[in-house]
C-alpha positions as CSV (number, residue, x, y, z in Angstrom):
1,X,0.0,0.0,0.0
2,X,1.4,3.4,-1.0
3,X,1.7,6.3,1.4
4,X,-0.6,9.3,0.5
5,X,1.3,12.1,-1.2
6,X,0.3,14.7,1.4
7,X,1.8,12.5,4.0
8,X,5.0,12.3,2.0
9,X,5.2,16.1,1.9
10,X,4.6,16.2,5.7
11,X,7.5,13.7,6.1
12,X,9.7,15.9,3.9
13,X,8.8,18.9,6.0
14,X,9.8,17.1,9.2
15,X,13.1,15.9,7.6
16,X,13.9,19.5,6.5
17,X,13.2,20.8,10.0
18,X,15.5,18.1,11.4
19,X,18.2,19.0,8.9
20,X,17.9,22.6,9.7
21,X,18.5,21.9,13.4
22,X,21.6,19.9,12.6
23,X,22.9,22.6,10.3
24,X,22.3,25.2,13.0
25,X,24.0,23.1,15.6
26,X,27.0,22.6,13.3
27,X,27.6,26.3,13.2
28,X,28.6,26.5,16.8
29,X,32.3,27.2,17.1
30,X,32.9,25.1,20.2
31,X,32.4,21.7,18.6
32,X,35.3,19.4,18.0
33,X,36.3,18.3,14.5
34,X,34.9,14.8,15.3
35,X,31.5,16.3,16.2
36,X,31.5,18.4,13.0
37,X,32.1,15.1,11.1
38,X,29.0,13.6,12.8
39,X,26.9,16.6,11.9
40,X,28.1,16.4,8.3
41,X,27.3,12.7,8.2
42,X,23.8,13.4,9.6
43,X,23.2,16.0,6.9
44,X,24.3,13.5,4.2
45,X,22.0,10.8,5.5
46,X,19.1,13.3,5.8
47,X,19.6,14.5,2.3
48,X,19.6,10.9,1.0
49,X,16.4,10.4,2.9
50,X,14.8,13.4,1.3
51,X,15.8,12.1,-2.1
52,X,14.0,8.8,-1.3
53,X,10.8,10.6,-0.2
54,X,10.9,12.8,-3.4
55,X,11.3,9.7,-5.5
56,X,8.3,8.2,-3.8
57,X,6.3,11.3,-4.7
58,X,7.5,11.1,-8.3
59,X,6.5,7.5,-8.6
60,X,3.0,8.2,-7.3
61,X,2.5,11.3,-9.4
62,X,4.2,10.0,-12.5
63,X,5.3,12.3,-15.3
64,X,3.3,15.2,-13.9
65,X,6.3,16.0,-11.6
66,X,8.6,16.6,-14.6
67,X,6.3,18.9,-16.5
68,X,6.4,22.7,-15.7
69,X,3.2,24.1,-14.1
């Protein structure tokens, strides 16, 4: 059973909010290099997760996603 498209958009919103929090935290000057690597890894994983959600939307909507509005 497929996830409704509005739910996928809600999931993307939540992921973007999480990524924003990680990016903001990564801006602090008092983090060690190891911690900055962790933040960068979290951002990479989060962006990959966003890509997956976007592909799910594209699969459900078909070619309509590729056409300009």
